[in-house]
N, C-alpha and C positions, 0 to 999 in steps of 0.2 A: 666483207666480213670479222675481219677483226677489228675494223671499226664501228662494227654496229656491237660487237660483243663488248668493247667498250661502253658505249652507254649502256647497256642494259644491265653491265655492272654499276655503272656509277649510278643510274636512274636505284637500282635498291640499294647501294649506301644512303641515297639520301631518303630513301623512305626511312628505314632505321633509324635516321638520326633525327626525323620529323615525328616519330613515335615516341623514341625519348624524350625529347624538349615536349611532347606535349606531358608523358606523364609525369615529368618534371616538375611544367606550372599546375597542372589539376589543384584543385585543393580538395579532395576527397582523400584520406588516407588512406594509402597502399599500402597492401598487407604485406607481411615481415618473412620470414623463413616460417615461422610457427603455424601461420595462417593468417593471426589478430593483426587488426588494422595496427598500424605505425602512428604511435602517439598514446594507444591506448592500455596504460599497465597500471601496476602501483594498486596502494591500496582506493577503495573509494569508502566511505562513512555517511548511513542512510540513516538518518530516524528519521521513524516510522510507525505506528498506532498500534497497539498491541495487538487488533485485529485484523493484522494482515502477517501474523509473525510466519505460520505457516505459509501460508501463499509467496512469502516476501522470503523465507532462506529456500524452496525451492528454485527460486526465479534468480535469487543471487547462484546458488549451486551450477545452472544452468547457464546465464552468465558470463562465471569463470570459466565453464566449459568453451564456450562462445569466444571469448579471449585471454586464449591462457597466459600467463605474468599478472593479471589482475586480483585483487580478494576484497571482496564483499562484506563489511562491517557491519551491520546492523544494533542499535539501541534502541529495543522496545519498550514501549510504556504509553500510558496516556497520553492522549495529544496536546495537552494544556500544560502538562509540566515536563515535554519535551518543547516545547514553546519557549517554554519559560527558560531551560538549559541553553536554547541558541542564542535569544533575546542577552544574555548574559552571557553569551562569549564559547559556549562550550563548538570543538572544533567541527564542525561536519560539511557534507555536500550536501546532500537534499534531506527533503522533508517531505513526508509525505504526512498528511493528517485526517483524518475522519471526518474533519468536515469547514467549510470554509471559514467559519467562524473561529476557529484555533487558528488558520489561515494565517487568516486577518494581524492578527496581533503578530504574525512575524512581518507578514507586509505592512505595515504601520511602524514596526519600527527599524527599516530600512535595509532587511535583512538577507532579502530575496533578490538572487539575480531575475530578472525578466516577471512574465506573471503565472503566478500555477496555471496549470491545465488539471480538470478532472479529470481519472480514468479509470474510477469504477464507482458505484453504489451500493448503500446497504442497508439489509432493511433488520427491524425487529423482531424476536419473537417472543416466545417464555418459556424461558429454559425450566424444565424439570426433572425428578431424578426419572430411571428408566423405568419404563410400564405405566407413568405419571402416576403415582400411588394414589393422591391426592384430589384427582381426576379433575384436571382444571383443565377447560376449555374454551375459555376468552379473558380478559383484562377484569372483567366483574365477579370470577371468581376469586381473584384476589386478593376482595374483601370480607370473606370470608373468616369466621372466627378461628381464632389459634393458626391461621394458615401465617410462617412467616415469609416473606417476600422480602430478595436484595435488588439496590435500586444503584445506578451509577450517581453521582454526584451532579449538582445539574451544571456544573460548572464546564463539565468536562460531555463530549459529545455524546456520547450513548444514555448520559443522563437528560442531558437536553433531548433528544428524540424520544426518551421514555415522557416527559413531561407531556410531548406536543401531543402522541399518541394520548395517555392519560385524559388529557382535556378532553380531545376530541372523543373519547367517550363518554365523557363525563363520570371518573371514574376517581374517586377520592380516598389514598391508601395510605395506611403509616408505612414501610418496609422498619424493617431490625436492623439495619444496616445501609448506611450508601458510601461505596468502592470508587474511588479515585480512577478507578481503570475497570472497561470490561473483564477483563481475566480473571479480575479480584472476584467480581459478580458471580462468576458460571465457578469460581472455586469454590463456592461458599455454597453451590448447589451441589456439584461432584461431591464435597463433604460429607453431605446433611446437614451442614448447619441450617439452610432455609428451605422451605419447602417449592419455592418459586423463584426468576430471579426473568428482567427485564432485559436483556443480550443479544447481538445481533445475532444474526441466520448463517454466518460465516461461521461461531464459537461453537456452535450444537453441532454444526456437521463436522468439525475437527474435533469436538471430543462424543462422538456418535456414542461409542461404547460406555459413556456413563449418563448420555443423557438426552434425554428426547427435545425436540423445537416446537414447539406448540403453536401455529400461525395464526394473526388475530387479523380485522383486515382492518384496522385504525393506526396501524402501523403503514398503511398507505402514505397516511398522513405524515409521517415524519421519516421518509428516506435518507438519508444520509450521503450528501456528496462528498469524494476524496479529493482532492486535490493536492498532488505536487508539485515542486519547485526545486530549481538549483540554489542554491543558495548563497548570498554576496561572497563570501570569502573562503569560498569551497579550494582546500587544499589538491582536493587534481582534479578541476575544472572540466580537463577531455572525459576523461572516462568516465567521471557524475554521469557526463552528458551523454556517452553513449549508455549508461547504463539508464536512464531515462527512456532516448530513444529506443532499447531494447524493449521495455514497458508495454511500445507498440506495436511490438508485433505481434506475428499469431500464436506463437508457442507462449510466451506469457500472460495473453490475452485468455488461452485454454488453461494454463495455471491459477488461474484468478476464478476467471466462470464455472470453475470444478471446484472449486471453494466456497461457489454461491455468490460470489459479487457476482455484481449485474453491470451489464454497459454501460457507459456514462449517456 
């Protein structure tokens, strides 16, 4: 009986030791006492297209809650401006662009680590003041005499998409302003400085108290893919990769879907 007890005890010790060794040898980060995976901490800097502002702010808060000890800082602006900042050496961990074309400027410069992944799509609508006082129903209405329209400049994603949609509709118009990012065009509508603007569906949803979004069929010809990538010289590569992984989770996808983004 004594020998049997000793054999049982030795077997239990061996099992515990084997389990400990397996855990030490695992490549998967082990949770620490706070519940966050080991090594995932510190600041993560995300350069993101301005149309991602509302949804990414929420996703950032959710990520921080899931990984105590992390802090996500965003730089929101037009994708082209952000790409220029990255190429010029601005420190950042992640770049989320509103079009593959602007992302390409970063990858061509050798500033991306790996291949960008499209994580959402976005579509244009016509933003008009609440209750649509000018009765805009489609792109052709934007050419009405006296009607003031804001567009994004063609070199930024929302402007390139607007050009595609207008060309598809055979509509030629002269905007009263060309903005460097979509939030600028939307702001002109909110302030009453223009009667309409071509912006993303997500932007009108975020500003639903101030504007209405008018859908138009030609927008299907100009849907923008949104790619995201880890940057080559990311100051916090581990936490940045965790943020990219989080974008693919159910909670993050739910936030993006509720904001009006489409699945890739």
